[in-house]
N, C-alpha and C positions, 0 to 999 in steps of 0.2 A: 525413416528415422529423421528426426529434426536435427538442426545444426547444434553444435556445442554451445552451452551457455556458461557464464561465469558465476560461480557460487562462492560467496564469502563465508569463511569459517572463523569462529571465535579463536582467540589465541590459545585458550585451554584445549579446544578441540584440535587445533592445528598440531600441537605437540603430540597428541595421541595418534593422529593419523600419520604423522611422519615416522612414528615408531612402529607402524605396521597394523594398527587397529583398522579393521575393514568395514565396520557397520556405520553408515551415515546416520547419526542420531539427530533428532529434531532440535534438541537444545544446543547443538553445535553450529547450526546454520544461522547466519546473520540476516540474509535477505531471502527469507522463505517465499516471499511474494513472487519471486522469479520462477518458482516451480509450478509448471502448468501441465505439461504432457508427460505421463509416465513413459519411460524408455529414453527420455532425453539424456544425452551425454553431458556431464557437467565437469567443467574444469574448476577444481577446488583451489581457492587462493586464501592466504591468511589476510589479516586486516591491513597489512601493508602491500597487498597485491602480489606477494611471493607465491609461486606455484607449489602446491602440495601433492596433488594427484588427480586422477580422473575417476569419476564414478558415474553410475547410471541412476536415474531417478526411478524408484520403484517402492511404493508404500506397502509395507507388510507390518505385522504386529510388532516386529522388533525395531523398525526404523524407517528411514526414507530412501534407502538405496544402499549400494555397496561400492566401496572403492575397489577398482579392478587393476589399476596400474599407477605406479609413481613415476612413469616415464612420460614426459610431456609430448614427445614425438610420436608415441604409440597411437595408432588409429584403431578404434574399437569397431572391427568389422568381422566378416566371416573368417578371415585368416587368423585373427586374434582368438576367436572362440575355438577354432580348429586346433591351434597349437596347445591350448589349455587341455582340451579333451584328449588329444594324442598323448600328452604327457601323463595324464591321469590313467589312461589305458595301459601305457607302458609300465607304470608303477604296479599295475595289477595283473600283468601278463601271467604270472605263476598261478593266479586264481583260476584262470580259464583252463589250465591244464589239470586241475584237481577234479578227478572223476567222482570223488566222494561228496563234493560240495558244488552244486550247480546254481546257487543263488547268492548274490553278493552285490555290494555297491560299487559302481564304476566311476561315479563322479559325486563328490560330496561338497558341493557349494563352495563356500569361502575357503575350506581346507584345500581345495584344488584350484583356487585362484579366482573363482567368480561366484560370489554369494547369490542366493535367491533361487537356486534350482538344484535338484539331485537327479541322478540316473541310477536305476537298479537293473540288474541282470537276473532274469529268471529262466534258466534252461532254454536259452534261445529267444526269449522275449525281453524287450526293454520297456522300462516304465520311467517316464520323466515326471517329476513333481515340480510344478511351477508355483512359487510363493508370492508373486506379485504380477500385476499387469505389466509393470516395467520390464521384468525379465522375459515375460511371455512375448513381448514385442520383438525379441531377438530369436524367437523359436525357430525360424527358418535356418539360421546359422547353426543352431544346435542339432536340428534334425539332419541337415545336410552333412555335418561333420560325422554324426553317428552312421549315416549311410556309407560314408567313405571309409570309416575306420573299424566298424564292427560287423561281423556276420550276425544276422538276426532273422527271425521269422516275421516279427511284427514289432512296431513301436506303439505303446499305449501312453496316455498321459493323464495326470490328475491336476486340475486347476484348484489351487488352495488359496484363492484370493477373493472369495466372496466377502460379504459383510463380516467384519471381525475375523478375517482369515479363514472363514468357513469354506469347506469343499463345495465346488459347483457341480451339481448333478447334470451330466450330459453323456453322450456317446464318447467314450474315451479312446477309441481306435484312431490312430494317426496314419500309419502306412504299413505296407507289407501284406501278409495274409492273416485274416482274423483268426484268433486262437480258438481251439476247442477247449472250453474250460470245464473242470479245473486242469491247469498245467500241474504235473507232478514234478516237484523239485527235490533235490537231495541236499541235506545239510549234515555233514559228518556221517554220511551213510544212512541217515534217517529220512523217510519220505514225508513230504507235506503237500497238501493241496493248495494251489494258489489261484485266485480269481482276480484278474486285472480289470474286470468289467462289472464289478458289483459295488461301486461306491468307494469311499475314501480309503478303507483298509483292505488289504489283499489276502490276509490269512496268516502271515508270519512277520514278526519283527526281526529283521536280519542282524540288528546290532547285538542280540543276545547269544549269538552263535557259540562263543567260547564258554559262556556261563552254562548253557545247556549241556555242552560236552562234559564239563567238569562235574556237573550233577550226575550225569549218566555214569561216568568213568570212576568217580571217587566217593560219591555220597549216597547214592540211592539204594544200594544193595541191602535187601532185607528190611527196608524202612517202610513205615506207614506214612505216606506222603500227602500233604495238603497243598494244593496249588490255588492260591487266591487271585482273583481278577484274571481268570485262566484263559480268557479269550478263546482261542481254538485248541487249547490243550497242549501246546508244544512242550512245555516243561513236564507235563504229566506223561507224555509219550516217551520222552527221554528217560524219565524216572523209571517207567515200566520196563523199558529196554535195558536199564541198568540193574534190573533185578529187584525193584521195589516189591514189597509184600502186597501193597495195595496203594492205589492213588484215589484222591478225592479232588475233583476240579470244581471250583465255584466261580460263577460269573453271572452278572445281572441280565446280560443280553440274551434274549430268546434264541438268537441264531447260534450262540455258543454251543448249545447241545449238539445239534446236527454236525457242526464243523468239527467238534471234538470226536464224535463217533467216527467221522470220516477219517481223521488223522490216525486214530487208533487202528482202524481197519486197514489202512494203507500199510501199516507196519505189522500186520498179522497179530495184533493184540486183541484179545477178547474184551470188547468195551463193556459187555454186560457184567464182567467181573470187577469193573471199576465203578466208582460213584461219580456221576456227572450231574451237577446240581445247578439249576438256574434260580438264583436267589441273590438278594442283597448280601454282600459280604458281611456287613455288620450285623445283619439278622442271623447269618449263619454262625457267627461267633457265639451269640447268645444261645442258639440251639445246641451247639457243640458243648458249651458249658453245662447246660441243663441235662444233656444226655451223658455227660461224663466222658466225652470223646477226648482222646489225647493223641498227639502226633509226634513223630520224631524227626521229620524233615518238613519244613514249611517254606514255600516260595511266595514272597510278597512282591508283586510287580504291578503296583497300581498306576493308573494314568496320573499325570500331574494334577488334573482336575476331573472330578467325577460327581455327578449328581444323581441321587435316587429320590424316591418320593419323600423320604423322611430325613435324608442326610446329604450334605454337600461335603465332599472331601477335597481339601487342598493340601498338597504334599508338604508345602512349607509350614503349614499350621498344624496338620493332623497326623503326620507320620509317627510321632511319638505315641499317640494313642493307639494307632494301628498295631504298633509293636507290642504295647502293653496287652492288648486283646490277644495277640498271638502267644506271648509268653505264658498267659493263663491257660492255654490249651495245649501246651507242649510238655513232653517228658523231660526228665533230667537228662542231660547230655544231648538234648535235641539240637539240631542245626537249623538256624533260620537264615534263609537267603533273602536279605533286604535289598531291594532294587528301586531306583527312581530315575526317571528321565527328566526331572524338573531342573531347568537351567537357572532357577532363581537362587540356588545355593550351591556351594562347592562340597567336595568330599569331607573336608574338615568339619564343616557345619553339620553335614549329614551324620557324622560320627557323634556329634553332641546330642542329636535326637536319640541315637541308639543308647548312649550313656544314660540319658535322662530316663528313658523307658525302663531300663534294667534297674536303675537306682530306685525309681518310684515303685517298681515291682518287688524290691528287696531281693533281687536275684543277681548272682555274679555271672560274668560272661567272659568269653575270650574271642578276639577277632582272629579268624583263621586265614582268610585271604580276601583280596579285593580286585575288582575289575572295572575298567572304563571301556571306551569304545574300541572295537577291533580295528586292525590296520587299514581295512578298506574304507572305514569312516574317518578319512584323514582330517586332522585338525591342525590349527596353527597356534603356537604359544601366545601370540598377541591377542587371540580371541578366546578367552577362557570359557565363555558361555557356550562355545561350539562343542566343547568336550563335556556334553551334558549327562552322559550315563554314569551312574555310580552304583556299584553292586558290592555288597559286603557279606561274606559268609561268617555267621556268628554262632559260636557254640555256647549253649546254656550250661553253666557249671552247677 
């Protein structure tokens, strides 16, 4: 690790960082030429030389690093990382005791005090996601702290700092005993297959745990359910376990078929009695309209950005149209679960997309309930973008 450098921050930026904003943005830095080696510790000062905080340099799609302390005397070393990880683990002690859920997040970047990396727990296996070369340069501190504070079979990692923040394909095993995949994890008593060794995505998005439970416990019974952008079918599995009359899962990725079959089978659900379709979601809408198909529970959980041969989907631009397509193939009194992980807009703006879609479809609606990130995805009020998940249950009237 190189010695600390002094980084000058604009007056506007200085105010923001003093109030607790953690992400070091490019436009807040006066002397960017000082930034050479990722992982360098930077003493941030305002234009009069007054101390603001300490950050590390690490380029990721969001910025140039993260402020990690506002105490000038603090040394950013192994003990610093260990304290933050220990605190995060203490906050989640009760989750380790829950026998019905064995997969959850144990460190959530800036929400737990150090931006740029996350750690997830999967039934005795740990997965570290690194989002910049800068934070990766501190990996030994993180791995040593995990060794000291968590019982595990093995640690795996994903490097997400290739060009444009892309995942870097390589052997992801770090330490311990290599897993036999899939690992079977439980979430609210439901079984899922997890693969820590097969690329960027592992088989389940842990931030939707409460939403899936609500669908199973309150909305699925007797319903004809459509799960769009279904990935490995997690919402469909929950719906089937909640008594759905039928589920249809649609995703463009070829791998989604086998993964969805696997998850149905792990929960003793006859997958042949369900529809699992590999197709472009927007093509499926047209097909459903042509065939007169109609659903009474639809789950929409698209990626923020998706590209198929004929169409590019951007949540901030295209979510209204996605909802209009959905409204057209739903029954009266149907429930639509609209979800997005796009951090470019907040819940208030998301609700304007919903209002516009229903207005343009000349259909009345009622908002039933809403969700954001679960407790293990800890966020801080000073960094609104960190609380990215927005889920709204909408009833068609």
